[in-house]
Biopython code that builds the backbone (N, CA, C, O; Angstrom):
import numpy as np
from Bio.PDB.StructureBuilder import StructureBuilder

atoms = [
    (1, "UNK", "N", (116.753, 125.481, 81.205)),
    (1, "UNK", "CA", (116.781, 124.737, 82.453)),
    (1, "UNK", "C", (115.354, 124.571, 82.976)),
    (1, "UNK", "O", (114.640, 125.559, 83.144)),
    (2, "UNK", "N", (114.940, 123.346, 83.229)),
    (2, "UNK", "CA", (113.593, 123.119, 83.751)),
    (2, "UNK", "C", (113.646, 122.969, 85.263)),
    (2, "UNK", "O", (114.606, 122.440, 85.824)),
    (3, "UNK", "N", (112.611, 123.439, 85.892)),
    (3, "UNK", "CA", (112.492, 123.324, 87.337)),
    (3, "UNK", "C", (111.722, 122.045, 87.623)),
    (3, "UNK", "O", (110.686, 121.799, 87.005)),
    (4, "UNK", "N", (112.203, 121.240, 88.535)),
    (4, "UNK", "CA", (111.505, 120.007, 88.892)),
    (4, "UNK", "C", (110.965, 120.130, 90.297)),
    (4, "UNK", "O", (111.721, 120.211, 91.265)),
    (5, "UNK", "N", (109.662, 120.144, 90.400)),
    (5, "UNK", "CA", (108.975, 120.249, 91.679)),
    (5, "UNK", "C", (108.925, 118.866, 92.330)),
    (5, "UNK", "O", (108.817, 117.855, 91.636)),
    (6, "UNK", "N", (109.001, 118.822, 93.643)),
    (6, "UNK", "CA", (108.989, 117.540, 94.353)),
    (6, "UNK", "C", (107.582, 116.962, 94.415)),
    (6, "UNK", "O", (106.598, 117.672, 94.208)),
    (7, "UNK", "N", (107.496, 115.671, 94.703)),
    (7, "UNK", "CA", (106.196, 114.996, 94.809)),
    (7, "UNK", "C", (105.352, 115.617, 95.927)),
    (7, "UNK", "O", (104.150, 115.816, 95.755)),
    (8, "UNK", "N", (105.970, 115.921, 97.060)),
    (8, "UNK", "CA", (105.230, 116.529, 98.169)),
    (8, "UNK", "C", (104.687, 117.907, 97.789)),
    (8, "UNK", "O", (103.559, 118.256, 98.137)),
    (9, "UNK", "N", (105.494, 118.682, 97.076)),
    (9, "UNK", "CA", (105.041, 120.003, 96.639)),
    (9, "UNK", "C", (103.893, 119.882, 95.639)),
    (9, "UNK", "O", (102.960, 120.684, 95.668)),
    (10, "UNK", "N", (103.958, 118.884, 94.756)),
    (10, "UNK", "CA", (102.880, 118.647, 93.790)),
    (10, "UNK", "C", (101.587, 118.310, 94.527)),
    (10, "UNK", "O", (100.527, 118.841, 94.195)),
    (11, "UNK", "N", (101.668, 117.435, 95.519)),
    (11, "UNK", "CA", (100.483, 117.078, 96.308)),
    (11, "UNK", "C", (99.853, 118.324, 96.926)),
    (11, "UNK", "O", (98.633, 118.489, 96.899)),
    (12, "UNK", "N", (100.692, 119.199, 97.483)),
    (12, "UNK", "CA", (100.174, 120.402, 98.137)),
    (12, "UNK", "C", (99.516, 121.338, 97.133)),
    (12, "UNK", "O", (98.473, 121.920, 97.430)),
    (13, "UNK", "N", (100.102, 121.493, 95.956)),
    (13, "UNK", "CA", (99.509, 122.320, 94.898)),
    (13, "UNK", "C", (98.132, 121.786, 94.534)),
    (13, "UNK", "O", (97.183, 122.557, 94.393)),
    (14, "UNK", "N", (98.017, 120.478, 94.381)),
    (14, "UNK", "CA", (96.747, 119.854, 94.000)),
    (14, "UNK", "C", (95.711, 119.998, 95.115)),
    (14, "UNK", "O", (94.567, 120.371, 94.851)),
    (15, "UNK", "N", (96.096, 119.710, 96.344)),
    (15, "UNK", "CA", (95.160, 119.835, 97.467)),
    (15, "UNK", "C", (94.642, 121.271, 97.564)),
    (15, "UNK", "O", (93.440, 121.485, 97.725)),
    (16, "UNK", "N", (95.525, 122.242, 97.469)),
    (16, "UNK", "CA", (95.111, 123.651, 97.536)),
    (16, "UNK", "C", (94.166, 124.007, 96.396)),
    (16, "UNK", "O", (93.175, 124.708, 96.600)),
    (17, "UNK", "N", (94.472, 123.525, 95.201)),
    (17, "UNK", "CA", (93.645, 123.814, 94.027)),
    (17, "UNK", "C", (92.247, 123.207, 94.149)),
    (17, "UNK", "O", (91.249, 123.872, 93.873)),
    (18, "UNK", "N", (92.185, 121.941, 94.567)),
    (18, "UNK", "CA", (90.891, 121.267, 94.695)),
    (18, "UNK", "C", (90.078, 121.883, 95.832)),
    (18, "UNK", "O", (88.867, 122.058, 95.692)),
    (19, "UNK", "N", (90.720, 122.213, 96.953)),
    (19, "UNK", "CA", (90.019, 122.868, 98.063)),
    (19, "UNK", "C", (89.377, 124.172, 97.599)),
    (19, "UNK", "O", (88.230, 124.467, 97.935)),
    (20, "UNK", "N", (90.126, 124.942, 96.829)),
    (20, "UNK", "CA", (89.628, 126.232, 96.352)),
    (20, "UNK", "C", (88.464, 126.047, 95.368)),
    (20, "UNK", "O", (87.469, 126.768, 95.445)),
    (21, "UNK", "N", (88.583, 125.105, 94.464)),
    (21, "UNK", "CA", (87.540, 124.884, 93.446)),
    (21, "UNK", "C", (86.268, 124.283, 94.019)),
    (21, "UNK", "O", (85.166, 124.644, 93.606)),
    (22, "UNK", "N", (86.415, 123.371, 94.966)),
    (22, "UNK", "CA", (85.262, 122.613, 95.473)),
    (22, "UNK", "C", (84.818, 123.032, 96.868)),
    (22, "UNK", "O", (83.835, 122.504, 97.388)),
    (23, "UNK", "N", (85.526, 123.970, 97.477)),
    (23, "UNK", "CA", (85.205, 124.417, 98.829)),
    (23, "UNK", "C", (85.102, 123.215, 99.780)),
    (23, "UNK", "O", (84.172, 123.125, 100.582)),
    (24, "UNK", "N", (86.045, 122.320, 99.682)),
    (24, "UNK", "CA", (86.074, 121.103, 100.489)),
    (24, "UNK", "C", (87.311, 121.129, 101.379)),
    (24, "UNK", "O", (88.369, 121.619, 100.983)),
    (25, "UNK", "N", (87.162, 120.600, 102.572)),
    (25, "UNK", "CA", (88.289, 120.558, 103.499)),
    (25, "UNK", "C", (89.088, 119.263, 103.407)),
    (25, "UNK", "O", (90.311, 119.276, 103.548)),
    (26, "UNK", "N", (88.402, 118.144, 103.170)),
    (26, "UNK", "CA", (89.077, 116.844, 103.164)),
    (26, "UNK", "C", (89.338, 116.396, 101.721)),
    (26, "UNK", "O", (88.414, 116.028, 100.996)),
    (27, "UNK", "N", (90.576, 116.433, 101.332)),
    (27, "UNK", "CA", (90.992, 116.010, 99.997)),
    (27, "UNK", "C", (91.896, 114.799, 100.169)),
    (27, "UNK", "O", (92.895, 114.857, 100.886)),
    (28, "UNK", "N", (91.543, 113.706, 99.509)),
    (28, "UNK", "CA", (92.337, 112.473, 99.620)),
    (28, "UNK", "C", (93.066, 112.224, 98.302)),
    (28, "UNK", "O", (92.444, 111.930, 97.281)),
    (29, "UNK", "N", (94.376, 112.343, 98.338)),
    (29, "UNK", "CA", (95.207, 112.042, 97.169)),
    (29, "UNK", "C", (95.485, 110.545, 97.192)),
    (29, "UNK", "O", (95.995, 110.018, 98.181)),
    (30, "UNK", "N", (95.147, 109.857, 96.090)),
    (30, "UNK", "CA", (95.321, 108.403, 96.045)),
    (30, "UNK", "C", (96.500, 107.974, 95.177)),
    (30, "UNK", "O", (97.150, 106.972, 95.474)),
    (31, "UNK", "N", (96.782, 108.717, 94.112)),
    (31, "UNK", "CA", (97.865, 108.343, 93.199)),
    (31, "UNK", "C", (98.610, 109.600, 92.747)),
    (31, "UNK", "O", (97.999, 110.604, 92.382)),
    (32, "UNK", "N", (99.939, 109.524, 92.778)),
    (32, "UNK", "CA", (100.792, 110.583, 92.232)),
    (32, "UNK", "C", (101.794, 109.890, 91.325)),
    (32, "UNK", "O", (102.541, 109.017, 91.766)),
    (33, "UNK", "N", (101.807, 110.284, 90.045)),
    (33, "UNK", "CA", (102.743, 109.644, 89.115)),
    (33, "UNK", "C", (103.296, 110.654, 88.119)),
    (33, "UNK", "O", (102.690, 111.695, 87.864)),
    (34, "UNK", "N", (104.446, 110.330, 87.569)),
    (34, "UNK", "CA", (105.075, 111.181, 86.551)),
    (34, "UNK", "C", (104.690, 110.660, 85.175)),
    (34, "UNK", "O", (104.613, 109.452, 84.954)),
    (35, "UNK", "N", (104.451, 111.580, 84.262)),
    (35, "UNK", "CA", (104.223, 111.253, 82.859)),
    (35, "UNK", "C", (105.100, 112.204, 82.061)),
    (35, "UNK", "O", (104.742, 113.362, 81.847)),
    (36, "UNK", "N", (106.224, 111.720, 81.632)),
    (36, "UNK", "CA", (107.253, 112.554, 81.011)),
    (36, "UNK", "C", (107.643, 113.638, 82.007)),
    (36, "UNK", "O", (108.171, 113.330, 83.076)),
    (37, "UNK", "N", (107.395, 114.890, 81.678)),
    (37, "UNK", "CA", (107.740, 116.000, 82.568)),
    (37, "UNK", "C", (106.638, 116.324, 83.566)),
    (37, "UNK", "O", (106.922, 116.832, 84.651)),
    (38, "UNK", "N", (105.390, 116.039, 83.222)),
    (38, "UNK", "CA", (104.253, 116.428, 84.055)),
    (38, "UNK", "C", (103.983, 115.423, 85.171)),
    (38, "UNK", "O", (104.421, 114.273, 85.119)),
    (39, "UNK", "N", (103.253, 115.888, 86.180)),
    (39, "UNK", "CA", (102.763, 115.042, 87.258)),
    (39, "UNK", "C", (101.268, 114.828, 87.047)),
    (39, "UNK", "O", (100.554, 115.754, 86.662)),
    (40, "UNK", "N", (100.798, 113.623, 87.296)),
    (40, "UNK", "CA", (99.369, 113.325, 87.256)),
    (40, "UNK", "C", (98.981, 112.901, 88.669)),
    (40, "UNK", "O", (99.544, 111.961, 89.230)),
    (41, "UNK", "N", (98.004, 113.615, 89.229)),
    (41, "UNK", "CA", (97.569, 113.360, 90.599)),
    (41, "UNK", "C", (96.085, 113.019, 90.571)),
    (41, "UNK", "O", (95.278, 113.751, 89.998)),
    (42, "UNK", "N", (95.734, 111.885, 91.204)),
    (42, "UNK", "CA", (94.336, 111.467, 91.273)),
    (42, "UNK", "C", (93.932, 111.361, 92.731)),
    (42, "UNK", "O", (94.755, 111.099, 93.609)),
    (43, "UNK", "N", (92.638, 111.570, 92.968)),
    (43, "UNK", "CA", (92.155, 111.459, 94.332)),
    (43, "UNK", "C", (90.654, 111.611, 94.412)),
    (43, "UNK", "O", (89.952, 111.576, 93.402)),
    (44, "UNK", "N", (90.172, 111.782, 95.640)),
    (44, "UNK", "CA", (88.745, 111.863, 95.922)),
    (44, "UNK", "C", (88.497, 113.024, 96.875)),
    (44, "UNK", "O", (89.298, 113.292, 97.770)),
    (45, "UNK", "N", (87.373, 113.711, 96.669)),
    (45, "UNK", "CA", (86.961, 114.744, 97.606)),
    (45, "UNK", "C", (85.455, 114.655, 97.817)),
    (45, "UNK", "O", (84.719, 114.310, 96.892)),
    (46, "UNK", "N", (84.990, 114.965, 99.036)),
    (46, "UNK", "CA", (83.551, 114.953, 99.291)),
    (46, "UNK", "C", (82.914, 116.228, 98.748)),
    (46, "UNK", "O", (83.534, 117.292, 98.758)),
    (47, "UNK", "N", (81.683, 116.117, 98.279)),
    (47, "UNK", "CA", (80.935, 117.293, 97.859)),
    (47, "UNK", "C", (79.520, 117.194, 98.421)),
    (47, "UNK", "O", (79.067, 116.123, 98.826)),
    (48, "UNK", "N", (78.844, 118.316, 98.437)),
    (48, "UNK", "CA", (77.465, 118.371, 98.927)),
    (48, "UNK", "C", (76.569, 118.698, 97.743)),
    (48, "UNK", "O", (76.659, 119.781, 97.165)),
    (49, "UNK", "N", (75.706, 117.755, 97.387)),
    (49, "UNK", "CA", (74.764, 117.989, 96.285)),
    (49, "UNK", "C", (73.365, 118.111, 96.862)),
    (49, "UNK", "O", (72.709, 117.117, 97.172)),
    (50, "UNK", "N", (72.927, 119.354, 96.996)),
    (50, "UNK", "CA", (71.588, 119.652, 97.498)),
    (50, "UNK", "C", (71.325, 118.977, 98.843)),
    (50, "UNK", "O", (70.260, 118.400, 99.062)),
    (51, "UNK", "N", (72.302, 119.056, 99.731)),
    (51, "UNK", "CA", (72.140, 118.517, 101.069)),
    (51, "UNK", "C", (72.511, 117.052, 101.228)),
    (51, "UNK", "O", (72.409, 116.506, 102.327)),
    (52, "UNK", "N", (72.938, 116.411, 100.158)),
    (52, "UNK", "CA", (73.323, 115.002, 100.209)),
    (52, "UNK", "C", (74.823, 114.867, 99.967)),
    (52, "UNK", "O", (75.350, 115.446, 99.017)),
    (53, "UNK", "N", (75.515, 114.108, 100.815)),
    (53, "UNK", "CA", (76.957, 113.927, 100.616)),
    (53, "UNK", "C", (77.258, 112.952, 99.475)),
    (53, "UNK", "O", (76.657, 111.882, 99.378)),
    (54, "UNK", "N", (78.186, 113.339, 98.630)),
    (54, "UNK", "CA", (78.642, 112.498, 97.530)),
    (54, "UNK", "C", (80.164, 112.549, 97.492)),
    (54, "UNK", "O", (80.787, 113.409, 98.114)),
    (55, "UNK", "N", (80.737, 111.632, 96.768)),
    (55, "UNK", "CA", (82.190, 111.649, 96.558)),
    (55, "UNK", "C", (82.451, 111.958, 95.085)),
    (55, "UNK", "O", (81.723, 111.511, 94.198)),
    (56, "UNK", "N", (83.490, 112.719, 94.855)),
    (56, "UNK", "CA", (83.866, 113.078, 93.497)),
    (56, "UNK", "C", (85.345, 112.755, 93.318)),
    (56, "UNK", "O", (86.172, 113.091, 94.166)),
    (57, "UNK", "N", (85.665, 112.104, 92.211)),
    (57, "UNK", "CA", (87.080, 111.824, 91.944)),
    (57, "UNK", "C", (87.631, 112.962, 91.096)),
    (57, "UNK", "O", (86.895, 113.650, 90.389)),
    (58, "UNK", "N", (88.935, 113.140, 91.185)),
    (58, "UNK", "CA", (89.578, 114.185, 90.395)),
    (58, "UNK", "C", (90.890, 113.688, 89.812)),
    (58, "UNK", "O", (91.520, 112.764, 90.326)),
    (59, "UNK", "N", (91.276, 114.335, 88.720)),
    (59, "UNK", "CA", (92.589, 114.113, 88.114)),
    (59, "UNK", "C", (93.141, 115.487, 87.773)),
    (59, "UNK", "O", (92.511, 116.264, 87.057)),
    (60, "UNK", "N", (94.314, 115.771, 88.288)),
    (60, "UNK", "CA", (94.949, 117.070, 88.071)),
    (60, "UNK", "C", (96.314, 116.832, 87.437)),
    (60, "UNK", "O", (97.080, 115.982, 87.890)),
    (61, "UNK", "N", (96.608, 117.587, 86.390)),
    (61, "UNK", "CA", (97.919, 117.516, 85.744)),
    (61, "UNK", "C", (98.678, 118.788, 86.099)),
    (61, "UNK", "O", (98.194, 119.902, 85.895)),
    (62, "UNK", "N", (99.886, 118.591, 86.638)),
    (62, "UNK", "CA", (100.729, 119.689, 87.095)),
    (62, "UNK", "C", (102.037, 119.653, 86.315)),
    (62, "UNK", "O", (102.642, 118.593, 86.156)),
    (63, "UNK", "N", (102.477, 120.824, 85.824)),
    (63, "UNK", "CA", (103.730, 120.878, 85.065)),
    (63, "UNK", "C", (104.930, 120.859, 86.019)),
    (63, "UNK", "O", (104.752, 120.967, 87.232)),
    (64, "UNK", "N", (106.146, 120.724, 85.485)),
    (64, "UNK", "CA", (107.342, 120.617, 86.338)),
    (64, "UNK", "C", (107.597, 121.847, 87.212)),
    (64, "UNK", "O", (108.337, 121.765, 88.193)),
    (65, "UNK", "N", (106.995, 122.977, 86.865)),
    (65, "UNK", "CA", (107.178, 124.197, 87.652)),
    (65, "UNK", "C", (106.123, 124.345, 88.746)),
    (65, "UNK", "O", (106.186, 125.280, 89.544)),
    (66, "UNK", "N", (105.150, 123.425, 88.789)),
    (66, "UNK", "CA", (104.132, 123.476, 89.827)),
    (66, "UNK", "C", (102.848, 124.181, 89.418)),
    (66, "UNK", "O", (102.014, 124.506, 90.263)),
    (67, "UNK", "N", (102.692, 124.417, 88.120)),
    (67, "UNK", "CA", (101.482, 125.074, 87.623)),
    (67, "UNK", "C", (100.459, 124.018, 87.194)),
    (67, "UNK", "O", (100.795, 123.061, 86.496)),
    (68, "UNK", "N", (99.198, 124.208, 87.625)),
    (68, "UNK", "CA", (98.134, 123.287, 87.246)),
    (68, "UNK", "C", (97.815, 123.498, 85.762)),
    (68, "UNK", "O", (97.474, 124.602, 85.338)),
    (69, "UNK", "N", (97.932, 122.418, 84.986)),
    (69, "UNK", "CA", (97.650, 122.488, 83.551)),
    (69, "UNK", "C", (96.193, 122.145, 83.239)),
    (69, "UNK", "O", (95.572, 122.769, 82.378)),
    (70, "UNK", "N", (95.651, 121.142, 83.950)),
    (70, "UNK", "CA", (94.259, 120.751, 83.731)),
    (70, "UNK", "C", (93.701, 120.059, 84.968)),
    (70, "UNK", "O", (94.433, 119.470, 85.764)),
    (71, "UNK", "N", (92.370, 120.150, 85.101)),
    (71, "UNK", "CA", (91.666, 119.521, 86.219)),
    (71, "UNK", "C", (90.422, 118.865, 85.658)),
    (71, "UNK", "O", (89.708, 119.463, 84.853)),
    (72, "UNK", "N", (90.158, 117.626, 86.083)),
    (72, "UNK", "CA", (88.972, 116.910, 85.635)),
    (72, "UNK", "C", (88.293, 116.302, 86.867)),
    (72, "UNK", "O", (88.937, 115.635, 87.677)),
    (73, "UNK", "N", (86.984, 116.544, 86.995)),
    (73, "UNK", "CA", (86.213, 115.999, 88.108)),
    (73, "UNK", "C", (85.126, 115.078, 87.551)),
    (73, "UNK", "O", (84.618, 115.305, 86.453)),
    (74, "UNK", "N", (84.774, 114.040, 88.310)),
    (74, "UNK", "CA", (83.692, 113.120, 87.930)),
    (74, "UNK", "C", (83.092, 112.519, 89.197)),
    (74, "UNK", "O", (83.816, 112.170, 90.130)),
    (75, "UNK", "N", (81.767, 112.401, 89.226)),
    (75, "UNK", "CA", (81.112, 111.778, 90.373)),
    (75, "UNK", "C", (81.446, 110.295, 90.425)),
    (75, "UNK", "O", (81.599, 109.645, 89.390)),
    (76, "UNK", "N", (81.555, 109.772, 91.626)),
    (76, "UNK", "CA", (81.786, 108.332, 91.788)),
    (76, "UNK", "C", (80.477, 107.600, 91.786)),
    (76, "UNK", "O", (80.454, 106.376, 91.911)),
]
sb = StructureBuilder()
sb.init_structure("model")
sb.init_model(0)
sb.init_chain("A")
sb.init_seg("    ")
for serial, (resi, resn, name, xyz) in enumerate(atoms, 1):
    if name == "N":
        sb.init_residue(resn, " ", resi, " ")
    sb.init_atom(name, np.array(xyz, "f"), 0.0, 1.0, " ", f" {name:<3s}", serial, name[0])
structure = sb.get_structure()
């Protein structure tokens, strides 16, 4: 039996994960989609690079149980 996490719960898992990794308060989720069993969540978060504000995009893959499988960050 597989557990299916809701879209809202997936968003919260991703926001919490990105906040913890990037020490950022404002996380903007732009896309949430299903790919077979997994969820793919994309968004943007602000970062501070040596005193200069930048934006970084992220893609997080979450399994049906709510566990983060992978995280990818890239500067915009």
